[in-house]
N, C-alpha and C positions, 0 to 999 in steps of 0.2 A: 520503857513500857508501850510507847507509841510504835516502836519497831516490831515489839512482839505482837501487837493487835494487827499491824499490817500483814506481818508473816501469816497469822492465823487466818486473816481474810483471803489471802492468796491461796493459802492450803484449802480453805473451804470451797474456793470458786474453782480450782484447778484438780482436787483430788476428791473431796467429799461429795460435792453435788453431782459432777460427772460419774463418779464410781456408783453413787445410789441410782442416779437415772439409768445408767448402763445396766446395772444390776436388775433393777425392776423390768427393765425391757427385756433382758435375757430370761429371766425367770418366767416372764410372760410367754416367751417364744418356746421355752422348755415345757411349759404346761400345755401349750397348745399341741406341740408334737407329741407328749405323752398321752394326751387325749385321743389324738388322731391314731396313734399307734394302738391304743386300746380299743378304740373304735373299729379300726381295720381288723383287729384280732377278732372281735365279736362278729363282724360281717363275715370274716372267713369260716367262722364256727356255723354261723346261720347257713352259708351256702353249702357246707358239708352236709347239713340236715335237709336242706332244700333238694339237693340230689338224691339222698337217701329216700326221702318220701316219694320224689317223682319216680324213682326207680320202683319202689314199692307198689304204688298205684299202678304204673305199667305192667309190672309183673302179674298183678291181680287181675288186671282187665284181660290180660293174654290168657291167663288160666281159665277165667270166665269164658272167653271166646271159644276155647277149646271144649269146654264142658257144653257150651250152647249147641256146638255141632253134634256132640253126642246126644244131647237132649232130644234134637230133631229127629236122630235115627233111631231113638229108643223110646218113643212116646208110648208104645203099647206094652212096655215092660218096666213099670214103674220101680220095680223092686231092684232092677238093674241100676237104675239112676240113684237109688238110695245107696248102694253099695259103692257106686262111683264117687258119690259126695262124701262118704265116710272115709274112703281111701284117700282122697284128696287132702281131707282135713287132717288125717293122721300123718300124712307125709310132710305136709307143711305147718309148722307149729304157729304161724302168725294167725291162722284162722281160729276164731271162736265158734264158727259154725257156718255152713254152706246150705242154703235151702232153695227149694224150687217152688215158686208160686204161680197161680193160675193168673189169667188176664186180668182178674178183679183184685187180685192181691192177697188171696187165701193160701196158706201154706199148704202144698200137696205132700212134699216129702223134704226129708233133710238129713244132715249128717248127724244129727242127734235129736232127741224127743223134746227139747225145751221149748220149741214152738210149735208141737204138733197141732194142726187143725186151728192155728191161730190167724186171725184176719188181720194182716197188716196194711190194709187199704187205707187206713186213717194216718199212716206216717207220711210225712211231708215228701220225703225224697223218693217214697214209692210212687205217690201220684205224680210227682214231677217227671220221673222216669217215663210213666205211662203217657203223660201229656206230650213231653217232648221227644219220646221214643229214643232216648239217649241214656248214656250212663251216668248215674247221679250218686254223690256220696253225701252221706247225712252231715248235718253241721252241728251236731251234739251227740255225746256219747249216750249209749243205752245199755241196759243191763239185762243179761240172759238169765235163765231160770237158775242157773249155778251161781248167780252173783257175780259173774264175770262181766267187766266193763268192756264195751265193744264199740265200734264205728261201723255203721252198715253202708255196703255199697251196692247198688241195684243195677241190673243190666237186663234190658228187655231181650227176649229171644224171639225171633220172627219167623213167619211161615214163608212159603215161596212166593206168596203174593204181598210179601211186606207188610203183613199184619201181626200185631203182638198176639201170640197165643200162650206165652208164659213169661215169667220174670225170675232171673237168677239173682239171688241175695248172698253176698259175702260179708260176715262179720268179722272185722280185723280187731285182733286182741290189743287193747290199749296197753296192757301191762308188758306184752311182748314188745311193743314199739318203744315204750319207755326205756326198757332194759337196753335195747339197742342204742338209743340216744345217750344214755348214761355212760354206756361202754365208750361211745365215741368222744364225748366231751363230758368227763366226770365232774369238772369244776366250773362249769357254765350254766347259769339259770337260764331256762329255755322256756317259752310258752308257744302253744299251737293256738292261734285264735281265728274265729271265723269273720265274716264281712261285718258283723255287728261288734266286733272287738270282744266277744265273749270267749273266755277260755275253753278250749277243747282238751287240751294235754297241758299239763305243766311238769318240767323236769327240774330236778335239784332244788326245788322251792316248796315251801310249805302251803302257801296260800297265793291266790292270784291278786290279792289286795296290795302286795308288795310292789307290785307293778307301778303304782302311783308315786313311789318315793325313789325310784331308781331310773337310770337313763338306759334306753334301749335301742337297738338296731332293728329295723323291721324289714325282712325280705320275703316277698311274695313267693307262694308255690306256682309253678307253671301250669300244673295239671289240676289244681284244686282252687277254689276260690278262698283259701285260706292264706294266712300270714304266719311266718316264724319270727318271734321276738327273742333276740339273744340279749342278755344283760351285758352293758359295758362295766368293766370291772371298776371298783373304786380306786382312787388315786392313792398311790403309795408314795410318801415323801422319799423313801430309799431309792426309789427308781430314777430320781432326778437328782439327788443330793450330792453325789460325787461330781457331776457336771457343774452344779452350782459352786460347790467349792473351788473347783479348778478355775472356773471363768472369773470368781472373786479374787483368788489370788493372783490371776493373770492381769486382772484390769487395775488392781491395787499397784501391782509392780510397775505396769505401764504409766499410770497417771503419777506416781511417785517419781520416775524417771523425769516425766514431763515437768513436775513441779521443782526438781532439782536443777532441771535445765532453764527454767523460768527464772528461778532464784539466782542461778549463775549469771544469767543475762542482766538481771536487775543489779546485781552487785558488781558486774562490769561496768554498766552505766553510772552507778553510783561512783565508783572508783574513778571514772573518767570525769565525771562531773566535779568530784573532789579535787581531781588533778587540775583541772581548768580553774577551780576556784583558788587553788593554791597558787597556780601560775598568775592569775589576776592579782591575787594579794602580793605576789612578788612584785609585779610590775607596778602596782599602787604604791607598795613601800619604796621601790626605786624611784617612782615619780615623786613622791613626797620628799624624799631625801633629796632628789635633782631640784625641786622647786625651791627648798630651803637653803641649798648651798651653792647652787651653780652661780648665781651672781657674786656671792661671797668669794668664790674660786677665782671668778674671772677679774675681779678688782685687782687683787694683788699681782695676778699674772700680767696685768696691763703695766703695773708699775715694774715688775721685775723686767718685762719685755722692753720698756722704755730705757731702763738703766743698761741693759746689756746693749742697747743700740749704742748709747752714749759710750760705753766702755769699748765698743768695737771700733768707734771713730777715733778713740785715744790711742788704742794700743793695735798697731798695724802689723805687728809680728805674724808671720804666717801660722806659727803655732797657736798663737792667742785667737787668730780669726777662725781657726778650725774649732777651737773649744766653743766660741761664741756661736758657730753655725749649728754645733750640736745641741747648745742650750736652746737655741731658737726653735730647732727641729722638735725638741721634746715639749716646749711651751705649745707649739702648734699642735701636737698630738693631744696635749691635755685640754686644749680648745675643742678639739674635735669630740673628745671622749664627753666633756660637758654638754656639747650640742646634742649628742645622742642621748643623753640622760634626760634633757629637756624634752626630746621627742617622746620618750617613754613615759614623761610625767602626765599631769591630769590634761586632756585633750582641750586645745583652745579653739575658738570659733574659727573655722575656715571659710574662707571666701572661695566658693567652688565656682567654676566658669567651664563652658563646654568648648573643648579644645579638639583640634584635630591631631591625633597622635603622630601623624605622618610628620608633621612639621617639628614636633619635639625631637624626634629621632634624627631629622636632618639636621637639627642644632647639635644633637649629641655625637654625631658621626665623626667630626673632626678630632674631637676630645678622645674617643674611643680608638680610632684609627691611629692617633699618636701614641696611645698607650700600647697598642698592638705592635707597633713596630719596636719598641722597646723590648717586649717580649718574645719578637720574632714569631709572631702569630698572624695568620691570614685572617682577615675580618670579611665577612659578608654581611650585608643588611638588605633583606627582601621586604619592600612595602608594597601594599595593594594599590591599584590605580584609583580607587574610590576613596572618598573621605571615611576616616574613621573617628566619629565623634564620641567623645567620652567627657562626663562632667568630673573634673578633678581639678588640682592643682599643679600647675607646670613644674615647679621647683621640686615638689615631693615626688613626682613621676620621674623626674631626672634622677633624683637621689636613689630610688628604687633601682633604676636600670643601672647606673653607674656602680652601685654596690654590687649588683649581681656580676657585672662584667669584670669588676675588680676581683671578686672570687674566682671567676674563670681564668683570669690571666694568671692569678697565683697558683692554680691548679695545672697550669702548663708551663713549668719553668724551662723545659727545653724546646718550646715551641709547639704549635698545634693549629688548630682551626677553631675559629669563634663564629657563629652564626646567630644574627638576631632575625626573627621573622615576625611580621605583624600579619595577623590574619582575622578575618570575620567569619563567624559561625553563628547562623540563626540571629538571635538578638543580642549576641555578646561578641567581644573581640578577644583575641588570644595574643600574648606577647610571649614568644619562645626563645629562650636564651640558652643555646646549646653549644658545649664545648667538647673538645677531646682529650680532657685531662685526666689526672689520675683517679677521679671518681671518688665516691663516698661509700664506705663499707654499710652493709645492710643493718648492723646493729647501731650504727651512728644516725642513720637516716631518722629514726624516731625522736632523736634528741636535738637536731639541728635548730629547731624553733624555741628550745628553752633558753631562757636568759642567762647569759655568761658561760654558756657551753661553747667550747671552740675547740678545734684541733689544731690551731695555729699557736706558734710560740708566742707571737705578739699580738694576737686577736683579743678583742673584748668580749666576745660572745653575745654581741648586741646588734650586729649588722642585719641578719635575718629576721630578728625580732622585731626591729624597727620597720623592714620591708613588709612583713606581715601586717603590722599595725597600720602602716599608710594604707596598703592595698584594701584592706578590710573597712577603712574609713571610707573607701570610695564604693562600697558594696561588692568588692570583688574577693577572688580566693587567689592563693599562691600555693604551688606545689612543687616539691623537688623530686625528680626522677633520676636515679643514679645507680651504677654498679661499679664495684672496684676495678679499676684499669680499664674501664669502659666509657669514661665520660659522664657528663651531668647534663640534664636538662631542667631549666626552671621554667615552669608555665605559669603565666599570670592570666587569669580571666577577669574581664571588666564589663559591666553592662553597658550597652550602647545607649546614647541619648536619643531617642527616636520619637 
């Protein structure tokens, strides 16, 4: 139950929480992108109508400029002006009416009779055109006599002395403009508003009040003090749903792979931990067994050894002496095995002292050199000139080195080279024991520190285990590097006493 709870917590941390956080962030990004896309579309629509309006005003002003020139040349023939205005309106469907006013704002003639003899001086845009002597457009719709909704545009006509002698007024049909705008963008709600944000024209919408509940893009007209408001379309879930599903599937796959990877690492660590615990239990079991039986084994061995010695003194026959030597050799071997068991047993209090490792190797050199001669091995020992001070026990360091050199000699039955090098690196020292023997296969390297594992016919499988235990008791590490038929290097690292 505890493991299940732990797995759920790991799953929650690695998969659920990151997936939710990533999804929320990605959805937020998608919503922002979708809104920006809809906003850009509305801005593009508004820009189309902006250009259309600016083109309409430019063409109207150009037409009025042409008419104003004809007005200057036809002042004495008003019937000709009436015909001209009527022809212009008939040829251009955007006009609801074209009128000529005197300088005070009273209608002189026009393309129709809807405003005959009407005084337009009270219209704001007419007064503004007279005062500013510039072309002015009305900021609100008007209704002609036929009920047609129009927008007025007034242009002063000047004399040679630059004085206003008449005013041309063009009324643009709102229904015509609306139809053009609907054709261009039939699905977008649009408003044309003045400086006071009052609606002049609305397209594809019933009432201006809906502006308060929608989001809009505002684009000002270049030639008029008006603006175009284009509605930003409402959000549609279907526009981002495929991307959301694709991202969600991808992120779930990714985090599940990560979860499986973490679970694999944790299981691997757990397996390594259990293996270490099993090894420790093995050593503890061996130690308990050794502590309980070692002395009991040695006592009868001592008696046997004494009796064999007495018998060897009584029976001097060469054949008997050979048998006695074999028995003594095996007794000695049993003693060595019991000694190794004792080292593997419960650790006893050690009296550590600071020693110069160079002196230990100087004491060991004659023993190692003698053994090297027996195996026809060339032996080299390289020591640094400065002291190498390590907190340890002399006998156990000697035991480790002799055990490693013994393994090296046994791996070189036909001779070779053995090199021992003592080095100082940073705050540690390194003991390297290198041979040119038969080496160790890769699959065996992972087992060499397992208790009772050995590749020798007469080995106990405890030598390297003892070496590792001794080195670790001094705060160091031991590592074996080897390849088959390429020799072996044992590297011991011990902390310096600084």
